[in-house]
N, C-alpha and C positions, 0 to 999 in steps of 0.2 A: 521660452518653454513651449508655447503654443506653436510657434514656427516649426520648432524641431518635431512637434508631433505631427504637423502636416506633412513634413517631409519624411518621416517614418512611414506614413500611410501611404505616401506616394511611391516610395521604394517598394513597398509591399504590393501596390497595385501593379508596378512596371515588372515585379517579379513574376506575378501571375502571368502576364503576357508573354514574358519570355519563357516561362517553363512550358506553357500550352502552345508555344509556336505561333502566337499570333501578334507579335510585334514587329514593326517594320521601322525604318529609319524615321519616316514621318511620324508614327506613333510616339517613338522614342523622343524626337524633338518637342511634340506637342505636349508631351507630359511634364514639360518643364513649367508650365503654366497651369497644370492642371487643378491646383488648389489656389491660384491667385499668387503664387509664390515662385519666383524663379530658382532654379538650382543652381549653386555656384559651382565654379569648375572643379572644385574637389569632388563634390557629390557626382557630377558628370563621370568624372575618372572612376568613381566608386561603382556606379551603375555599369559602366563599360567592364570593369573587372568582375562584377557579379555575373553579367551576361556570360563572359568567358568561362567562370566558374560553373555556372550552371550547364552550360554547352559541354563542358568536360564531363561533369559527373552523369549527365543524360546519356552521354556516349558509353560512358563506364557501365551505367545501369543497363543499357539495351545489349551489353555485351555480357552480362550476367553477373557484374559485380554486386553482391549482397549488400554491402555498405553503401555503395552509391545508390542502389535501389531505395535503401531505406532513407538515405538523405533527400533523395527526390520527394519520396512519399511525405517527409515531415515539411518540407518546403511547401508542398501543394496544400497540405492539410492547414499550415499556418497562413496561407494565403486566401483560403476559403474554398479551394478545389478539393473537397474532402472526398469526394467519390474518386477522382483519379489518384488522390494520394493513397487511398485505401489499395487501390490496384498496384502501386509500387511497393507498398508494405507488403502486399500478399505475395508479390514475386519473390522478394527478399525471404519471407517466412518459408516459403514453398522450397527454397533453395537450402534452408537449413539454419539461416540466422536466428539464434535464440532470443535475442533482444526483439526483433521483429515478430516473432512468433508471440511472444508476450504481449507487444504493443497491439497485435492484431487481435488476439484474445481479449484484451481490455476494450478495444474498439467495438467488438461484436457484443461483449457484456454490457457495455455503457449505452450501446445504440448510437455511435457516431455516425451522423448522417444516414441512419437506417433504424428500423426497429431493432431493440435488443434480441440477439438470437443466442441463446444460452447453449443450444446444441453445438453451434460453430465456435463458440466461446470455450466449451471444453474441450473440443478437438485440438485446438491450439494451445490452450494451456497445458494439455497433456503431453504434446509433443516438446514444450519447452520444459516442462517437468521431466520428462525422460532424458533430456539432456543435463538436467542437475541444476535447473534454475530454482532458487529456494522459493521465491514469492509463487512461482508457477505451481510448485509442489503443494504449496498452502492453499492455492485456489483449487486445486485438484481435490485437495482432502475435503474442502468446504462444498464442492459441487456433490461429491458422493454423500456427505452428510445430510445435506439439504435436497438431495435428488433434483438438483438444478441442472438440466442438460445432459444428464445420465441418471439412470436408475439408482435409488438408494442402495449404499452398500457400507456397511459400518466398518468391516474389516478394510476394506480399501480406504476408507477415510483415514483410519488410524495409521495404515502403512504409510501413506503420503504425509500425514501430519507428522509421524515420527521421522521422515527423511527432512522435513522442513524445520522441524524443532532443532534437530542436531545442526543444522545450519543457522539457527539464531532468529526463525520467524516467530515473534513473540504469541501471537494468536494460537499458532500450532503447539506452541509449548504449553499454554494453558489448556486447549483441547485435550492433548496427550495427559496432562495431569487429571483432568476430568474423567477420562477412560479408566485411569489407574485407581483413582478414588471408587469408582462404581462397578470395576471390573467388567466393563463394557468394550469386548473385542480383544481384550487383554486380561491376564489374572490379575486380580484385585492386589494393590501393592501400595499402601498408603505412604511409604518411605519415598517410592518412585514418584508419587503424586506430589508430595512435597517439593522434591528436587525440581520438577518441571514448574510447579507454581512459582518458586522462588526466581527461576529463571525469567519467566515472563513478568512477574511481579517487579522485578528489578528494571524491566524495560518499560514500566509504566501501565501496564494492562490492569485496569482497575477490578475487573472480574477475577483476576489471578491474585490481586491483592486481598480480595474478599475472601477467596478460597484459602490463601495462605493464613489469613487472621484466624479463620474458622479452624484450621489445623492447630495452630497453636493455642486456641481457645480450649479445643478438645482433647489436646495432646494426642492427636491422630497423625500417625506417621513422623511425629516429632514429640520431644518432650513438651508437656504442657508448660507455656511460658505466657503468663497474663500480661506482661509487660510488652512482649512482642505482638500480643494479639491488640492490645490497646493501640500500639503505634500503626500497625496496620489497618486497623478498623478506622482510625483517625484520618489516615490517607484516603481511605475509600468514602469517608464522610465528606472529605474536603472535594474530591474529584469524581465520584462515582455518579451513575444516575440516580434518579431520585428513589427508586425502590430499595437499591443495595445501600444506597447512602443512609437511607431511614433506618434500615436494618442495622448497620453499621454503628449509628448513634446510639440505638437501643442497647446494644452488647455494650458499649463503652460505659453506658450509664449503669449497667450490671456490674461491670468491673471496678468502677469508680470507688466504692465504700472498702473494698478488700484491698486495693491497692493503697488506699489512703491509710488503712488501718495498719498496713505493714510498712508504711513510710516510702512507698514507692511510686506515689502518684505524680511527684514532681518530676523524678527522673523519667517516668513513663511519657509525660507531656513533653519532654525535652527530646526524647527518641522520637516521639511522633513528628515534631517539628523537623527534625533531620529527614525523616522519611517524605514528609510532604514536599521537602525542599528538593530532596534527591530524585524522587520516583514520581514525577508528574506525568500525565497521561501523554503517550505518544501514539498510542494505537487502541483500537476497539474490538471487542469479540463478543459474541453472543452466547457462548457456552461458560456457564458457571455452576458451581455447586451449591444447593441449598442444604444448609445443616439445620 
């Protein structure tokens, strides 16, 4: 296993030289002993094939092929040449490749080989969002909501969240539910809030599960249902951050006597176990409604 790891590192090192145009026959021959381990003939053939492949995609990238440009960028980034990789990804993004636009935005947002640049990140998220990319739409909504890379604009945030929510982005679904709960940027509509909280809760967003539990507990936008409230609060208590998990546990304690008196506590606990099993967290979101 250790030898395989050395060979993997060697291949990646040679890839870097190939891509940057700095490899010659002697370097290629010398590489075989770079880690004190000779490359067997099958690996030599593989390196030759890789060199041919890289030469071809570099040629295609130079000719303006967006997918080839993105592949070159990914290879360079993986081999440690992040600045050069960024250049190839940016060329692909400028050409209109939506995946490259999203990737470039992520790189600017996360500061890959640079300081984070939220203004640039927003520009590229917006371009990808305008092409219909759901995650980019959610990122644009978040940027408008938090004033990150762009001036705060609640209406624009809700607009982009609504597009992303319809495409299944769970955090945007929860945000949209919160907007309908409070009537912020949209008319107050508790039923629409519950609709979107349910969508997000089913995808594992604990904040949405908390919001949905509160809706059932108060009968807000949906018929009051203490069993549903208990089950969703139990899910939040299991998976939520300390603050909302603590609140969820307190409400469960309040619900327990009445559920027990009505003979519904056992079935409520059973439903809670189902929800805990089915709706574990997959995404996080910072927007939630306090009841």
